N, C-alpha and C positions, 0 to 999 in steps of 0.2 A: 305559480308552475307545477303543475302536478309530476310527482316523483316519477311515475313510469307512464309513457303514452304509446300506446301500439295502434298503429293506422293502416286501414286497409292491407293488410297481411292475407296473402295467398300461400298457397300450397297444394301440390297435388303429388299423389302416391301412384305413379303409373298414371292409367286412364279414370284414376279416382279424386275428384276435387275435395279435398276436405276442409279447406278454407279458401272461398272466394272472396270475404272482403271482411275478414276478424279485426276488430277494433277494442282496444281496452285503455280507459283511463283512471288511473289509482292516486289518490291523494296521500300525503303524509299524514300518518294518525287516522288513518280510517279503516274499517273492515268493509271490503268491497266484496259483495256476493258475485257469483259468476255461474249461471244456470242455463241448463240447455238439455233437450233431451238427447237421449242414446244418438251418438254419431252426429252430432250438431258441430262438433270442431274446437270445444272448449278444452279438451285436453291436449290437442294438437296445439293451440294456441298456448297455452300455458307450457309445452314443450317449446317452443320457439322462444318465448321470454327466457328460459332457463339454459339455453344452448344446447340443448339435446336434439332439437331438429333445425335444421338450416330453411329458413321461409324461402318462395320463388320468388316474392315481392312484396311492396311495402316498409313501412320504416318502423322504428322502435327507438325512442328517446326515454334514455335513464337520467335522471337529474338533470334534464335538459340538454343533454350530449346525443346524439345519434350511435348507437349500439351496434354490435353484431356479435355477439358471444359463438367464439368456435367450439365450445363444450360448456358442460354444468361448473365444471371446476373454474372456467374462465367466468362465469356468472356468479360464481358463488364469493370468489375474491372480490367481485363487484360490488357485494353486499345482498344478493338474491339467492334464498334457502328454501328449499321444496320441501314438502311432507306428502309421498305417495301412497296409495293404498296399499302398492305393493312394498311390502317392508324391505329395506335394504341393511338388515342386521347380519353380524357374523354370529352365529349361536356359541361359539366356542369362546369368545370373548367376554367380559365383564360388561356389566352396564355402565360403567365409567370408561372402559374403553372405547364403546359402541359410542357413545354418545359424542365423545372426544375425535372420532376415525376422521383422519384428514385433517384435522386442526389441533394437533398434538403439540402442544408446548414442547420446545426443547432448550437443551442447555449444552454445550459445548459438544454439538454434534449429536445427542443423544436425546431421546424423550425423557423430559423431566417430569417423573412420577410423581412428585408431592404435587406440582403446581396441577398437571393434570385431573389426579384426584380432587384436588381443593375447587377447579373450575367445575368439574363434573357434581360435585357434592353440593355446590351452589345453585346448580342448574336443577337438580333432584327436589331437592328443598322446598321447590315452587311447586311440586306435585306430589310429594312424598305421602303425604297421609292419605290421599285418595287412591296413590297406587294398590295399597293392600300389602297384605303380609308377604316375607320374602323379596321385597323388593328394596334394594340397596345398591352400593356402588358395587360393591363386590359379588355380587350375584352373577352367574351365568346367564345370558339372554336366553339359552337353551332348555334352562331349567323354570322360564316364566311364562304366565299364559298369555293369549294374544292380546288380551287389554293390556297389559302391563308392557307389552312388546311395543304395543302403539304408544305408549308413554315414553318408550326409550326414544322411539323415533320422532315423536314430537320436540322432545330434547334437545335430540341430534340436530334437528333443523335450526335451534336456537344458539348452538353452540359457536357458530361464526359472528354471532352477532349482528344478524341481518340485518339491513334497512327495508327491505321489501321480503316476507315469507309468504309463500302459498300454502295452504293448507286443503288438500285434495281429499275430501271424506275424513278426515281426521279423528270425526266422532264415531264412525261406523262400527267401531267394536269396543265402544266404551259404555260403561253403565251410567244411570243417572247422575251419579254422586262423581263421577270420573268428570263428564261432561260440564257440570258446574264447576269444579276445579279448573278445567281446561278454559272455560269462559273467564274464568277469574283473570289466568293468565293471559288472555287475549286482550283484556280489558287492559290490563297493566302494558302490555306493548303498546297498545294505542295512547295510552297517555304518555308512554315515552316517545311517540311521535313514529314509530314501526308502520310501516304500509302494510296491511293485511289481505290477501285475495283469499276467500273463503268459499269454498265448491261444497255445497250439501243439498241435498234434496229434502232435507227435513225442514218444513215449512216453520214448525215452532221454533226451529234454530236461527233458521234466516230471519226471521222477523225480532228475535230476541238476541242478536248479537251484531246483526248487519247495519250499516249505514246507507248505503248506495247497493244497487244491482243493475249487473249486465246481463240481458238475456241473448242467445244467441241460437239461431234456427238455420238448419241447412248452409253451415259452413260461414255465417254472416253475422254480424253483430246488429238485432234489429231495435235494441231498446237498452238505454241508460236511466235509470230512475233513483228517486229518493224512495227509500222503502217506507218513510214515513209517511210517504203519500201516496201509496198503492197497497195492494190487497191481492191476496190470493188469486184471485179468478182473472186479475189484469194480468198476473203473471203468466199463467195458463194459457191466456187468450195470446200472448207476444210467441209463447213457444209453440202453439199451433197455426199462427196467423189467421187472418181474416175470412178465408174461405168457411165456409160452413161444413158442419161434421158429415163426412162421407157416410154413404149407406153401407151397411157390413159387406166385406168382400164376398162375392160369389163363391160358395164352396161347392164342391161336388156333392150331392146328397149322401150323406154318411148316416146309417143306422146304427149306432153303438150298440154292443151286446151286453154281456153280464159285466158285472165288476172284477178285474182281476188284480188291481192294486188299491189298498187301502190304507190310508196314514190318518194316524189320530194321533194328536197333541204333541208332534218331533220336535223335541229341543235339543240343541246343541250351541255350539259356540257361537254360532251365527244364524242360528234358527231358534224361534219363538212361537210354540204352540201351534204348529203347521199340521192344519188336516185337510185330507183331498180323496177324491175318489177317481179311479183311472179304469175306464171301461174298455172292452175288446174293440178294436179299430174305430178308435178316435185319437185324436190328437188334440192334446191340452198344454197349452202355451203357458210359461212361465212369464210374465211380465213386469214390468217396473224398472224404475232406473237401474243402472249397473251398480252391482255389487251390494244389493238388498236380500242376499241368501239365496238366490234362485240355484248358483252353481253349488252352493254347499248341500242343499238340500239334494240335487241330483248324485252327487257323492256319498252322501248318507244313505241312501238308499241301494248304492253300488259298493257299499263295504268300505270304503275309501276316506271317510272321515268318521270321527267320533260322533256319536249319540248318547245325549244325558237323560232322555225320557222321552214317553211315547211309545205308540205300538205301530207294527206294520203289519199288514195281511196280504197273503200271495193266494189267490184262489181261495180265500177264508181261512188258510192256515196261516199260523202265527210265521214273522219273518223276522229275523234278527241277524243279518248277515255281518260277520265280525272282519271278513275281509273280503276282496273282489272276488276269488275263486269262489265262496259261498254264494256269492250274488250270483255269478253266472252259472252254476251248479241249478239254481232253481230257475234258468231262462230269463235272468237280467243282462241287459247288454249296455254300455256306454262307450259313448263316442264324446270325445272332447274337440274344440274347434283349436286348439294348442297342440298341432299336429308334430311340432318339434319336440315337444317334452313328454306329452302322453298318447301320441298316436303312432306315428312310423317307427321304424327301427331303420333309418336312412342309409344304412350302407348294405345292409341285406338285402337278398333279392326278394320280388315282388311275389314269390310262391310264399316264402318263409313269413312275408306281413300278414299274407291272407291266412295261412294255416294256424298262425299262433294261436287265436282263440280257440279254435278246435282242439288242438293239443293241448292248452292249457285245461279246458273243460272234461276232456275225456281222461277215464281213470286207468283205462289200458295202460302197458308199459310200451307196447309197439304198435305203432299205425303205419299202415300201408300209404307209400307216398302215391300208388296209381288210384287208391279209394278217395282220399283226400283231393286228388286233381280232378277225379269225375265229379267231386261236390262242388269245388270250387270254379271250373270252367264254366259251367252254365250262369253263376253269379256274376264272371265278371263279363260275359255278354250281357246280361240285363243290365248291369250297369252301363254298359256302354264304353266302358274302360278303352283307353287309347294307349298300348304300351309296346314295347319292341319284342319283349318274351318274358315269360317267368321268372328267366335266371337273371334279368335286368335287373341291377338296385333301385328302390324306391326313389332315390333322390334325382334320378334321370326324368320321373315324371311331374308334370304341372302339380300345381298347389289343386288344382281340382280334383285330378286323377289321384293323387296322393289321397284326397279323402274319401274317394270311392272306394279305394283298396282299404281304408280302415273300415268304412261301413260294410263292405263286402265281407271283412274278416269275422264281423258278428251275424252276417245274415248266415253264413257257415255253419253256424250253431242253432238255428232255429228261434230264435228269441221270443218269448212270450211279452215281455215289455224292453222298448227300446229308449234309454235314456240319452238325451241329445243337449248337450252343453256346447251353444253356439258354433254349431257343425259347419257353417258356412262361411266361418272367419274368413277373409283372405283368399276368398275364391271369386272366379270371374262369373257375370250374370248366368252365362249358360251352363256352368256346371251347377250353379244354385238353382236353376229351373231343372235339371236332371235329377238333382237329389231330392226336391220336392216332389218330384212326379214318382220317383221311387217309393217315397213314405206314402203318398196317396196309394199305391198298389197293396205295398205292406198291410195299411190299415184295411182294404176289401180282403185280406187274407186273415183278418184276424188280430193282427200285432196292434198292442197297444202302444201309443207313444208320448213322451212326457218330453217337452221342448222348450228349452230356454235361447233365446236369440237376442243378440245387440241391436239388432234391425226390428224396430217396433213394426216397420211394413210385413215383416216375412211373419210374423205374429199373428196379424191381423186378418193378413191373405190365406193363410194354411190352417191355422188351429180351430176346432169347434168352440172350444173355452177357452178363456184367458185367466188365468190366478195371477193377480197384481199384488206384487210384493211391495214392502215399504216396511225397514227396520228390521228384517228376519220375520217378518208377519205376513199371511195373507190378508191383504185389508179389504179387495172384494174381489167378486169373480163375475166375467163379462161375459155374454153369450147376446145371441140374437141381435136386436137392434145397437145393443150398446157396444157394438165389438168397431170400434171408431176413435180415431187419434183423440180426438176429444175426451172422449170417457176413459180413455186409458191413461192421459198424462193427469187428468183430474184426479184419478186415483192414485196414480203414482206418488203425486204430491201429498197426497193426505187428504184429499177431497171426496166426495160423493159422487160418483159416475152419474151420467143422466145419458137416458137412450137419446139416440137420433130422431 
């Protein structure tokens, strides 16, 4: 009897079908790989298993009993832990306190500090040698590097002694030595009978540590295979399906101009020797599976993420933005798909949201409202913005119209380079079409666009070229006949792309 059996799981978010027939069976003492393209439903399936999202249909059996966890806390109490890429640590607490967060031992109604430290130290010892200097129970998490924080998160997932643990891209921030130590830990857990779901898009890791693999496509489970009896090409074929490679999407004929942005050997916490050239009037897509360095590149170019090495040149002149304001004054704009955290000021009027970038970029202390309005009004009309008036708060707009405001904010600065970080995330099909029509217009006017999207179809439809990322590197550039799903997935998983 398997430890976990999820069958016929369905889930809709409004009009979007996230899961139509999700299934996953995991045995005790096995490392089970879960893989699929961006948006295939694997993250939603895991969130349902861990109680973070409620399913619309299907059943989940855990240790032979039907379960429906009301929360991640309930799933954890049942013996299921999870490591997510988005770390959930408290910087102001120590390593020991973070590892034991939520499972602190108590005595007499108070936290038993001695027992907490002893249990945390036992876990730290599992990876202490690979964690590097400065890593210990009393170190504050806020002082650690991203790799060390990932190790804390891994150990935190093990603190409750789970029977099933999900590692979602746990190796993405680790170096080779740390990955080897982590794999030793995984093998130890496996030998003790712990079931492990391992999500990764690094093929060498999948075959090095996995026993079986489940492949998902378009919200459904399409294959469950023994890794010893399959290979990379078979996995890619399941991810894409049986249909032949589609021809490249028909793009309006664009004739890129001179290079405007040149990057050579850019390195950072999640970037490894990234080089690219962006020309006026073109859209260059950043492809590959989620979390491979695409967003970090855009943030680095905007001066919002640290750069450890490499060079950037704008119109032939050296560029090293140390903060977003410096990038803005060089004509670089950045749009995030996370409107809540990095986009709109939800409680403030639409006018203020439109004007924010122009006000920040301007060097003068006084700005006439009338002059700003004269600049903003034509942009709002061009964007086909539907809104009650400039005094209304942005929160009253739909998601698509909020994103139009964010893009309009930057158009008011007349940017030379537009950095787009998953700009259509969470907006409807009509709003997406409007936004990409606007991008096409901007290209005709000479704006250069660097675009990351979590929806591969958007890149294939709108980009002139796609730089495919894997592990923080550009592993291949696709153009012409190679702009198709087969080539994109093959390159994203570490294989050579093939032209249609």
